[in-house]
C-alpha positions in Angstrom: -6.3 25.9 -7.4 -5.8 22.3 -6.3 -6.5 18.8 -7.5 -7.0 16.0 -4.9 -6.7 12.3 -5.5 -8.0 9.3 -3.5 -5.5 7.3 -1.6 -5.9 4.3 -3.9 -7.6 3.4 -7.1 -8.1 0.3 -9.3 -7.0 1.9 -12.5 -4.8 4.7 -13.9 -5.6 8.0 -12.4 -5.2 11.4 -14.0 -4.9 14.4 -11.7 -5.7 17.8 -13.2 -5.7 21.4 -12.0 -6.2 24.5 -14.1 -6.9 28.2 -14.1 -7.9 30.6 -16.9 -4.2 30.8 -18.0 -2.5 27.6 -16.9 -3.1 23.9 -16.7 -1.2 21.1 -14.9 -1.9 17.4 -15.2 -0.3 14.2 -14.0 -1.1 10.6 -15.0 -0.5 8.0 -12.4 -0.4 4.4 -13.7 -2.2 1.5 -12.1 -3.0 1.0 -9.3 -3.4 4.7 -9.1 -0.8 5.5 -6.4 2.7 6.8 -6.3 5.7 5.2 -4.5 9.4 6.1 -4.0 11.6 5.4 -7.0 8.7 5.8 -9.4 9.2 8.0 -12.5 6.2 10.3 -13.2 5.6 12.9 -15.9 3.8 16.2 -15.3 2.3 18.0 -18.3 2.3 21.9 -18.2 0.0 23.7 -20.7 -0.6 27.4 -21.3 -3.9 28.8 -22.3 -4.3 31.6 -24.9 -1.4 34.1 -25.1 -0.1 33.6 -21.6 3.5 34.6 -20.8 5.3 34.3 -17.5 8.5 35.9 -16.2 9.3 32.7 -14.4 7.8 29.2 -14.1 8.6 26.8 -11.3 7.6 23.2 -10.7 8.1 21.6 -7.2 7.4 18.4 -5.4 6.8 19.0 -1.8 5.9 16.8 1.2 5.1 18.1 4.6 3.2 17.2 7.8 1.4 19.8 9.9 1.2 18.7 13.5 0.5 20.0 17.0 3.3 20.0 19.6 3.8 20.6 23.2 6.7 22.3 25.0 7.9 24.3 27.9 8.1 27.6 25.9 4.5 27.1 24.8 3.3 26.4 28.3 4.9 29.6 29.6 3.4 31.6 26.7 0.0 30.1 27.5 0.3 30.9 31.2 1.2 34.5 30.5 -1.7 34.9 28.1 -4.1 33.3 30.6 -2.9 35.7 33.4 -3.2 38.7 31.1 -6.7 37.9 30.0 -7.8 36.8 33.5 -8.9 33.3 32.3 -9.0 30.8 35.2 -8.9 27.8 32.9 -5.9 28.8 31.0 -5.5 28.5 27.2 -4.3 25.7 24.9 -0.6 25.1 25.2 -0.1 23.5 21.8 1.2 25.1 18.7 0.8 24.1 15.0 4.1 23.5 13.2 4.8 22.3 9.7 7.7 20.0 8.9 8.7 19.9 5.2 10.7 16.8 4.6 10.8 16.9 0.8 11.3 20.1 -1.3 12.4 19.1 -4.8 12.8 21.5 -7.6 11.9 19.8 -10.9 14.0 21.2 -13.8 12.0 22.6 -16.6 14.4 21.3 -19.2 12.0 20.0 -21.8 13.1 20.9 -25.3 9.5 21.0 -26.5 7.7 18.9 -29.2 5.8 20.3 -32.1 3.0 17.8 -31.8 2.0 18.5 -28.2 -1.3 20.4 -28.1 -2.7 22.6 -30.8 -1.1 25.8 -29.7 2.1 26.6 -31.7 4.5 29.3 -30.6 7.6 30.8 -32.3 10.9 31.5 -30.5 12.4 35.0 -31.3 14.7 34.8 -34.3 13.3 31.5 -35.5 10.9 30.9 -38.3 10.0 27.4 -37.0 6.7 27.1 -35.1 6.7 25.2 -31.9 5.5 25.6 -28.3 7.1 27.8 -25.7 10.2 26.2 -24.1 8.5 26.3 -20.7 5.4 24.3 -21.9 5.8 20.6 -22.2 6.1 17.3 -20.2 8.6 17.2 -17.4 10.0 14.1 -15.7 10.6 13.6 -12.0 11.2 10.7 -9.6 9.4 10.3 -6.3 12.1 10.4 -3.6 12.3 8.5 -0.3 11.9 10.5 2.9 15.3 11.2 4.6 16.9 8.7 7.0 14.7 5.8 6.1 11.5 7.3 7.6 8.1 6.0 6.6 5.8 8.9 5.6 3.0 7.8 3.2 0.1 10.1 2.5 -2.1 10.4 5.6 -5.4 12.2 5.4 -6.5 14.5 8.1 -9.4 13.4 10.3 -12.3 15.8 10.3 -13.7 17.0 13.6 -12.1 17.0 17.1 -11.4 13.3 17.3 -7.7 13.7 16.7 -6.2 16.3 19.0 -2.9 16.2 17.2 -4.6 17.2 14.0 -1.8 15.6 12.0 -1.6 14.6 8.4 1.1 13.9 5.7 0.6 15.6 2.4 2.6 15.2 -0.9 1.9 17.9 -3.5 3.1 18.9 -6.9 3.1 22.7 -7.2 3.3 24.8 -10.3 3.7 28.5 -10.0 3.8 31.1 -12.8 5.2 34.5 -12.0 3.6 37.3 -14.1 5.1 40.7 -14.9 3.4 43.8 -13.6 2.5 45.3 -10.2 -1.2 44.4 -10.3 -0.9 41.0 -11.9 -1.2 38.1 -9.4 0.8 34.9 -9.9 -0.8 31.7 -11.0 -0.4 28.7 -8.7 -1.7 25.2 -9.2 -1.4 22.3 -6.8 -2.0 18.5 -7.2 -2.1 16.3 -4.1 -0.4 13.0 -4.8 -1.4 9.7 -3.2 1.9 8.3 -2.1 2.4 4.8 -0.5 5.5 3.5 1.0 6.9 0.0 1.9 7.3 -0.7 5.5 9.2 -3.5 7.3 6.8 -6.3 8.2 7.5 -8.6 11.2 8.8 -12.0 10.3 6.4 -13.7 12.7 2.9 -12.8 13.8 3.1 -10.2 16.6 1.8 -11.4 20.0 1.6 -10.4 23.6 1.6 -12.7 26.6 0.8 -11.9 30.2 -0.2 -13.6 33.4 -3.4 -12.2 34.9 -4.8 -12.8 38.3 -8.4 -13.8 39.1 -10.7 -12.0 41.5 -10.9 -15.0 43.8 -8.4 -17.1 45.8 -7.9 -20.8 46.3 -8.7 -22.7 49.5 -5.3 -22.1 51.0 -5.4 -18.4 50.1 -3.1 -18.8 47.1 -3.6 -16.5 44.2 -5.2 -18.0 41.1 -3.6 -16.9 37.8 -4.3 -17.5 34.1 -1.8 -17.3 31.3 -3.2 -15.0 28.5 -2.0 -14.7 24.9 -3.1 -12.5 22.0 -1.8 -13.2 18.5 -2.6 -11.3 15.3 -1.7 -12.1 11.7 0.3 -9.2 10.4 -1.5 -7.3 7.6 0.4 -7.1 4.3 -1.6 -4.6 2.3 -3.7 -1.4 3.0 -7.2 -1.8 4.3 -6.5 -5.5 5.1 -8.5 -7.6 7.5 -6.9 -8.3 10.9 -7.3 -11.8 12.2 -6.5 -12.4 15.8 -6.8 -15.0 18.5 -7.1 -14.6 22.3 -6.4 -17.6 24.5 -6.6 -18.3 28.3 -4.7 -21.1 29.9 -5.2 -21.9 33.6 -2.0 -22.4 35.6 -3.5 -25.1 37.9 -6.5 -27.4 38.3 -8.2 -25.1 40.7 -8.1 -22.2 38.3 -9.2 -24.4 35.5 -12.3 -25.6 37.3 -13.1 -22.0 38.3 -12.8 -20.8 34.7 -15.0 -23.7 33.4 -17.6 -22.9 36.0 -17.6 -19.2 35.4 -17.8 -19.4 31.6 -20.4 -22.2 31.5 -22.8 -20.5 34.0 -22.6 -16.9 32.6 -22.0 -15.4 29.3 -18.8 -13.5 28.8 -19.0 -10.2 27.1 -16.3 -9.6 24.5 -15.1 -6.6 22.6 -12.3 -5.9 20.1 -11.2 -2.5 18.7 -8.4 -0.8 16.8 -7.1 2.4 18.3 -4.7 5.1 16.9 -2.1 6.8 19.0 -0.1 9.8 17.8 3.3 11.0 19.0 4.5 14.5 18.0 7.9 16.1 18.7 8.8 19.8 18.6 10.9 21.1 15.7 11.5 24.8 16.6 11.2 25.5 20.3 13.9 24.6 22.7 13.0 22.7 25.9 10.2 21.0 23.9 9.2 17.5 24.7 7.6 14.6 22.9 3.9 14.2 23.5 1.9 11.0 23.2 -1.7 12.0 22.5 -4.6 10.0 23.9 -5.5 7.0 21.8 -8.6 7.2 19.7 -10.8 4.3 18.6 -11.0 4.0 14.8 -12.7 0.6 14.2 -14.5 -2.2 16.0 -14.1 -5.9 15.4 -15.5 -9.3 16.4 -14.4 -11.6 19.2 -16.2 -14.9 19.5 -15.6 -18.1 21.4 -13.8 -20.7 19.3 -15.6 -24.0 18.8 -12.5 -26.1 19.5 -10.5 -25.8 22.7 -7.5 -27.8 24.2 -9.3 -30.1 26.6 -6.0 -31.5 28.0 -4.7 -28.1 29.2 -8.1 -26.4 29.6 -7.2 -23.6 27.2 -10.0 -21.4 26.2 -9.9 -19.5 22.9 -11.6 -16.6 21.2 -11.1 -15.6 17.6 -12.0 -12.4 15.7 -11.7 -10.2 12.6 -11.4 -6.5 12.1 -11.4 -4.6 8.8 -8.9 -1.7 8.7 -10.8 1.4 7.6 -9.4 3.5 4.6 -6.8 6.1 5.4 -5.4 4.4 8.5 -1.6 3.7 7.9 1.4 3.6 10.1 3.8 6.6 10.1 7.3 6.4 11.5 9.4 9.5 11.5 11.5 11.9 13.7 8.7 14.3 14.5 5.5 12.3 13.9 4.6 8.7 14.7 1.1 7.2 14.0 0.8 3.8 15.7 -2.1 1.4 16.0 -3.1 -0.8 18.9 -5.4 -3.9 18.8 -7.4 -4.1 22.0 -9.3 -7.2 23.2 -11.6 -7.3 26.3 -13.2 -10.2 28.2 -15.8 -9.0 30.7 -16.7 -11.3 33.5 -17.1 -11.2 37.3 -14.3 -13.7 37.6 -11.7 -11.0 36.7 -10.6 -8.1 38.9 -12.7 -5.0 38.1 -14.8 -7.3 35.9 -12.5 -7.0 32.9 -9.5 -8.7 31.3 -7.7 -6.5 28.7 -4.9 -7.2 26.3 -3.3 -4.7 23.9 -1.1 -5.5 20.9 0.7 -3.0 18.6 0.2 -3.7 14.9 1.7 -2.1 11.8 -0.7 -1.0 9.1 1.0 -0.8 5.6 -0.1 1.7 2.9 0.8 -0.5 -0.1 -2.2 -1.7 -2.2 -2.5 -5.4 -3.2 -1.0 -4.7 -6.7 2.2 -3.5 -5.1 2.4 -5.9 -2.2 5.5 -7.7 -3.5 8.8 -5.9 -4.3 8.8 -7.6 -7.7 5.6 -5.8 -8.6 7.0 -2.5 -7.4 10.1 -2.9 -9.6 8.1 -4.1 -12.5 5.9 -1.0 -12.3 8.9 1.2 -13.0 9.3 -0.3 -16.4 5.7 0.2 -17.6 5.2 2.5 -20.5 5.0 6.1 -19.3 4.4 9.4 -21.1 7.8 10.7 -22.3 9.4 14.0 -21.6 9.3 16.3 -24.6 12.1 15.8 -27.1 13.5 12.8 -25.2 14.1 9.2 -26.4 11.5 7.9 -24.0 8.2 6.4 -25.4 5.9 9.0 -27.0 3.6 11.0 -24.8 -0.1 10.3 -25.2 -2.3 12.7 -23.2 
């Protein structure tokens, strides 16, 4: 059985999973997400007269992803020839990369006041719970080598060919004695966020674009373009960007003024997601950059004020980042985002001027935007491990 949590929440969130014999719960303090370095407390409870030969508690993080490679292409070609299929078969393979596999020690000494069920140890007249039942402490680790791997939900449908996601789970498994007794396994999916390096200055891209027409002497007419975006600092932030056109000479300026005053310019802005996957197992594999997919649309409107001296024209816009869209940077998986802005007019070659700007989308909620808030969160009152000197556990 499994328990699944949203990626963020305004208040403390309790994750729970249970079966007829076993229960697992985890309280996540405000703002309802986990982050590296945070200490959490998992509560394990038995139901009835349950006994296990072995009990294990693990924190795991993995990412399933589709990869390409030479070996896979050969296997696909052989299968296609054998089956007689003219179109071939998919040459991708689903692999799982586990980057965190942490065994949580079940070293709780037990407290007599946890729960209503009291058990006796052999040879003891004192009543207290089983030594394997209690509250256990663990710390959320950082991914290896400074990689950025926050929780990333899978996208339903065939929009994302890579079919990638990043999943952090807390797994409890009880091994039962007997040939015909199945083990009990409970899983909680943790909403993990992660700090990411933000650019010191707003990202921008500049380019010189040619116009469709030429001057009187046959010279090319060019315009200097610039796209700037304020870097987002929190998850689901609003991107604010500005697109500007500056003519390089007076002839270009007069042509721009004439074109934009006599006909309306169609504008579009969108946010696209591009995934890179790399093989983990097969030799001769290669990185593959999947086709970018559109995840959100934004506005792009003509600015009221322009620079009359230089003839610069400006458009401004906003775009709200949808939930679950976060940047991932790792060895085998990258999830990057690109801001695209288009100006459509007959004055441009092919009727379109297009600028693209990579942007970093953080996963940190507003409450954890500053490092000070992150550090302060570690000192909040937390449920205590059984028998420890930590603050008392309050289910």
